Structures are given as structure tokens and as C-alpha cells.
C-alpha positions as CSV (number, residue, x, y, z in Angstrom):
1,X,130.2,50.8,205.1
2,X,133.1,52.1,203.6
3,X,132.1,56.5,203.2
4,X,131.7,58.5,200.2
5,X,134.3,61.0,200.9
6,X,137.6,60.6,203.4
7,X,140.3,62.7,204.5
8,X,143.3,61.2,203.5
9,X,147.1,62.1,205.0
10,X,149.5,62.6,202.4
11,X,151.9,62.5,205.4
12,X,151.1,60.0,208.3
13,X,149.5,61.1,211.4
14,X,151.5,58.5,213.2
15,X,155.6,60.7,211.5
16,X,154.3,63.8,212.5
17,X,153.6,63.5,216.1
18,X,157.3,62.3,216.4
19,X,158.2,65.4,215.6
20,X,155.2,67.5,217.1
21,X,153.5,68.8,220.3
22,X,150.8,68.7,222.0
23,X,149.4,72.3,222.3
24,X,147.4,74.0,225.9
25,X,143.9,72.8,224.5
26,X,145.3,69.3,224.2
27,X,145.7,69.4,220.3
28,X,148.4,67.5,218.4
29,X,150.4,70.2,216.7
30,X,153.7,70.4,214.3
31,X,155.9,73.2,213.9
32,X,156.6,74.2,209.9
33,X,158.9,76.8,207.9
34,X,156.7,77.2,204.5
35,X,158.7,78.1,201.6
36,X,159.2,82.1,201.1
37,X,157.7,82.7,204.4
38,X,160.6,84.4,207.3
39,X,158.7,82.9,210.6
40,X,157.2,79.9,211.7
41,X,153.7,78.5,211.7
42,X,151.9,76.0,214.1
43,X,149.7,73.7,212.1
44,X,147.5,71.2,213.2
45,X,148.6,67.8,212.6
46,X,145.0,66.6,211.9
47,X,144.5,68.7,209.1
48,X,147.8,69.3,207.6
49,X,148.7,67.6,204.1
50,X,145.3,66.3,203.8
51,X,143.4,65.8,200.8
52,X,140.2,64.7,200.5
53,X,139.9,61.2,198.4
54,X,143.3,61.7,197.7
55,X,144.0,57.9,197.2
56,X,141.0,56.2,195.7
57,X,140.9,54.2,192.8
58,X,138.0,54.0,190.5
59,X,136.5,50.5,190.5
60,X,133.2,49.1,190.6
61,X,135.1,46.6,193.2
62,X,134.5,48.2,196.6
63,X,138.2,46.2,197.7
64,X,139.5,47.8,195.3
65,X,138.9,51.9,195.8
66,X,140.6,52.4,198.8
67,X,143.7,49.5,198.4
68,X,146.2,52.2,198.4
69,X,145.0,54.5,201.7
70,X,144.6,50.5,203.2
71,X,148.0,50.0,202.4
72,X,149.0,53.3,203.8
73,X,147.5,52.2,207.2
74,X,149.0,49.3,207.7
75,X,152.1,50.7,207.3
76,X,151.9,53.1,209.9
77,X,151.0,50.5,212.0
78,X,154.2,49.2,212.1
79,X,155.8,52.4,212.9
80,X,156.0,53.0,216.4
81,X,157.2,49.4,217.4
82,X,160.6,50.5,215.0
83,X,160.9,54.4,217.1
84,X,160.5,51.8,220.8
85,X,163.1,49.1,219.0
86,X,165.8,51.9,217.8
87,X,164.8,53.7,221.3
88,X,165.3,50.5,223.3
89,X,169.0,48.9,221.9
90,X,171.4,49.7,219.4
91,X,170.2,47.8,216.5
92,X,167.2,46.8,214.2
93,X,166.5,43.4,213.7
94,X,165.1,42.7,209.5
95,X,162.0,42.5,210.2
96,X,162.2,45.9,211.6
97,X,164.5,46.8,208.3
98,X,162.0,45.2,205.7
99,X,159.3,47.3,207.2
100,X,161.4,50.8,206.8
101,X,162.6,50.0,203.5
102,X,158.4,49.4,202.9
103,X,157.7,53.1,204.6
104,X,160.0,55.0,202.5
105,X,158.7,53.4,198.9
106,X,155.1,54.3,200.4
107,X,156.3,57.7,201.6
108,X,157.8,58.2,198.2
109,X,155.0,57.3,196.4
110,X,152.5,59.0,198.8
111,X,154.9,62.3,198.2
112,X,153.3,65.7,195.7
113,X,156.4,66.3,194.3
114,X,157.3,62.4,192.9
115,X,153.3,61.5,192.3
116,X,153.4,64.7,189.8
117,X,156.5,63.3,187.9
118,X,154.7,60.0,187.5
119,X,151.7,62.1,186.4
120,X,154.0,63.4,184.2
121,X,155.3,61.0,183.1
122,X,151.0,59.2,182.0
123,X,150.8,62.9,180.1
124,X,154.0,61.8,177.6
125,X,155.0,60.1,174.7
126,X,156.7,57.4,176.9
127,X,154.4,56.3,178.6
128,X,154.6,53.0,177.1
129,X,158.2,52.8,178.2
130,X,157.5,53.6,181.5
131,X,155.0,51.3,182.5
132,X,157.1,48.6,181.0
133,X,160.1,49.3,183.2
134,X,157.6,49.7,186.6
135,X,156.1,46.6,185.8
136,X,159.1,44.5,184.1
137,X,160.0,42.6,186.9
138,X,156.5,40.3,186.4
139,X,157.2,39.4,183.1
140,X,159.1,35.9,181.9
141,X,160.8,37.3,179.0
142,X,162.3,39.7,176.8
143,X,159.1,38.7,174.5
144,X,156.8,38.2,177.0
145,X,158.0,42.0,178.3
146,X,157.1,43.4,174.7
147,X,153.3,42.1,175.5
148,X,153.3,42.7,179.1
149,X,150.6,46.0,178.1
150,X,148.6,43.1,176.7
151,X,147.7,42.1,179.8
152,X,143.9,43.1,181.2
153,X,145.0,44.7,184.4
154,X,148.0,45.9,183.0
155,X,146.2,47.0,179.7
156,X,143.5,49.6,181.5
157,X,146.7,51.5,182.5
158,X,146.9,52.4,179.3
159,X,143.7,53.4,178.2
160,X,142.5,55.3,181.6
161,X,143.6,58.9,181.5
162,X,146.3,59.4,183.6
163,X,144.0,61.3,186.4
164,X,141.8,57.7,186.4
165,X,145.0,55.9,186.0
166,X,147.6,57.7,188.6
167,X,146.9,55.9,191.7
168,X,147.1,52.4,189.7
169,X,150.1,53.0,188.9
170,X,152.1,54.6,191.8
171,X,150.4,50.7,193.2
172,X,152.2,49.2,190.9
173,X,155.5,52.3,191.3
174,X,155.2,51.1,195.1
175,X,156.2,47.5,194.3
176,X,158.5,48.1,191.7
177,X,160.5,50.4,194.7
178,X,160.4,47.6,197.1
179,X,162.0,45.0,194.7
180,X,164.6,47.3,194.5
181,X,164.9,48.2,198.2
182,X,165.4,44.7,199.4
183,X,168.9,44.9,197.9
184,X,169.5,47.6,199.8
185,X,171.7,48.4,203.5
186,X,170.4,51.2,206.2
187,X,173.0,52.6,208.3
188,X,171.2,54.6,211.3
189,X,172.2,58.1,212.5
190,X,171.5,59.4,215.5
191,X,170.8,63.2,216.1
192,X,173.3,64.9,217.8
193,X,172.3,66.3,221.6
194,X,169.9,69.4,220.9
195,X,170.2,69.0,217.2
196,X,167.3,66.9,216.3
197,X,166.4,66.1,212.8
198,X,163.8,67.8,210.8
199,X,161.5,66.2,208.1
200,X,159.7,67.9,205.9
201,X,156.4,67.3,203.3
202,X,158.4,65.9,201.2
203,X,160.6,63.3,203.8
204,X,162.5,61.0,201.6
205,X,165.6,62.2,200.8
206,X,166.4,60.4,196.8
207,X,169.7,61.1,195.5
208,X,168.7,59.7,192.5
209,X,170.7,58.8,189.7
210,X,168.6,57.5,187.3
211,X,168.9,55.6,183.7
212,X,166.4,56.1,181.9
213,X,163.3,55.7,183.9
214,X,164.9,53.1,186.2
215,X,164.8,54.2,190.0
216,X,167.0,53.2,192.3
217,X,170.7,52.0,190.7
218,X,173.2,51.3,192.4
219,X,174.5,54.5,192.5
220,X,171.6,55.9,194.1
221,X,171.2,57.0,197.8
222,X,168.5,57.7,200.3
223,X,167.9,59.4,203.2
224,X,164.9,59.5,205.5
225,X,164.5,60.8,209.0
226,X,162.4,58.3,210.9
227,X,162.2,60.8,213.9
228,X,163.9,63.7,216.1
229,X,166.6,61.0,217.2
230,X,167.2,59.1,214.2
231,X,168.0,59.1,210.7
232,X,168.1,55.8,208.2
233,X,170.7,56.5,205.1
234,X,170.3,54.0,202.4
235,X,172.6,52.5,199.8
236,X,173.4,49.2,197.8
237,X,176.1,48.3,198.9
238,X,177.2,46.7,195.3
239,X,177.8,50.1,194.4
240,X,180.9,50.7,192.9
241,X,181.0,54.6,194.9
242,X,182.4,54.2,197.8
243,X,182.8,58.6,197.6
244,X,180.0,58.4,200.8
245,X,182.0,57.2,203.7
246,X,178.5,55.9,205.0
247,X,178.8,53.2,202.6
248,X,181.4,51.4,205.2
249,X,179.2,51.7,208.2
250,X,178.0,48.4,209.7
251,X,174.3,48.0,209.2
252,X,171.7,47.8,211.6
253,X,172.9,49.7,213.7
254,X,173.4,53.4,215.6
255,X,176.2,55.6,214.6
256,X,176.0,58.9,216.6
257,X,176.3,61.7,213.4
258,X,179.5,63.7,213.3
259,X,179.0,67.6,213.1
260,X,179.3,67.6,209.5
261,X,176.9,65.2,208.6
262,X,174.3,67.1,210.6
263,X,175.5,70.7,208.6
264,X,174.9,68.8,205.6
265,X,172.0,66.7,206.5
266,X,170.0,69.2,207.5
267,X,170.5,71.5,204.3
268,X,169.8,68.1,202.3
269,X,166.0,67.6,204.1
270,X,165.8,71.6,203.7
271,X,166.0,71.2,200.1
272,X,164.1,68.2,199.4
273,X,161.1,69.8,201.2
274,X,157.9,70.7,198.6
275,X,156.5,73.3,200.6
276,X,157.3,73.0,204.5
277,X,160.0,72.5,206.9
278,X,158.9,70.7,209.7
279,X,161.2,71.5,213.0
280,X,160.6,68.8,216.0
281,X,158.8,70.3,219.0
282,X,157.4,73.8,219.6
283,X,158.9,75.9,217.3
284,X,158.3,79.9,216.9
285,X,160.5,81.6,214.4
286,X,160.9,85.4,213.1
287,X,162.6,87.3,210.8
288,X,165.6,85.7,211.9
289,X,165.4,84.9,215.7
290,X,163.7,82.0,217.8
291,X,160.8,83.7,219.8
């Protein structure tokens, strides 16, 4: 029987554990720096970034109610195998690349920042235009696109309130991102010795050069810390913008990060956070000093 109330993690436990540590009470913890504070906090992974029924979908069909959370769990189950593959070799296979891209789409849609962005559009006059843009790949012609929101299972997205529609819309948004991400390449950056990658409560850094409501244009770039040791850079190989030299790196294999890449990317990860930056391992900091 599906429980009435369920604690659901915005940032998956399996991901947090890669950056965490086990304390003297055999409890998994993570070290975080909260925006505006000058000291670190030690958070229990079990309770960090959880919200009750956060991804639930209102429906009389029990199979739909936890569809979002079920998808989250299925992707999380593949995460450790991806990291193991990187540890054991110098490259990743196509299946792992596909799982990384799906994970990036999933964590983007789970992020409070992107959730609030989508929610804002559902409260905006451009709601219809946005819905058409994320559903457009299901249309067979321009005329079909113009009438796509008349289909009953899409019409409900218009008729429901933003509060009721948000998780349904995020699933369609995820599908939209996944279709676009399939055309992107993955470059893997290994962290420098004693300089593990940071992450945050908004782990996917999407430098999204939007065109109206489109996400992931050819010039867009994505950075995602997979673990303290590995960060992936995602880009569209057909982009005319070649300023970032990592666009020329061979895909699907591990490259050693340079000093400038380490410094620049760590700052980018910090700026991308919502409330918390996550530092690998047990990290205790106060007033400018590591303690």
C-alpha cells in the first residue's frame, strides 16, 4: 500500500553520500556552507533537502500519484555503477552517457530554482506558449502543434491550477530536456589532487542561452559534479561558439582539470547554489579558518 505521506529527497541520498562522511554515531552526514553564513554546518543526509510528498501528482489513478518519485528512484539506482565505471577505467560507455544525461535532466527538474521558474511561467500569460514549446516534439505538423493543448491529457495542464499542475508539467519538461540532451556530448574532468569538486543544492549548472522559452540551445553549456573526483561538461558539438576550449576535448573520456579550470568551475558551482554549497568529506569552517 502506498503511504499517505512520504519524505522525498530533492537531492538524492545516493548522490549526497559521494560527498558525505560517516560520523562517530555511524550516521551519514554532509558538510555544507549556507549562503550568508560564515561557518559550516553538518547536516544529516537522511534529512537534508527532504519535503513531504513534494513530487506527488494529484490523481485518482494510484499509478500516477508517485510516478515522478518512482522515476527519481529508478535513475538513482544507476548512479553508483556510473561512478564505479569511471574509477575502473578512463572512459564511459554509451549506456552510462545516456544515464548521466537523464540524471542531469532529472536533477534540473527536481531543483527548487527550476521548479520555481516553471511555476512562475504557469502563473504567467505565456503559460500556453511554454506548454506548447515543451510538448512540441509530440506534434506531427505545425497545425497539430497549434491544437496540441486540446488533447485531453495535455488540456489538463491548462485547466489545473499551477499548484496542481507543477509536477505533471515538470515531467513533460524533463522529457523535453532529455530529447535535447541526446544531441549533446559529455566531457569528463578529473579533479586535482586534494581539490575535490564542490556541489550544491542546485547541482546542475545550466548556462542556458535561451531563445524565448526554449531550453538547451546550441550555445548552451552544462556543468555537473558527478562526485568529488569527477565533473562532467555537456555541450552541443554543432555549436558555432568555440570559445570554450573544452568543446574540443574528446568526449566520453577522462581529462585532468587544469588550475584555471579548477578555480573557475568551483566559483561557478558556488554561484549556482540555491541555499547550500556542499563540500566533500568532513569540513569544519568558521570565520575564514578551517577548524
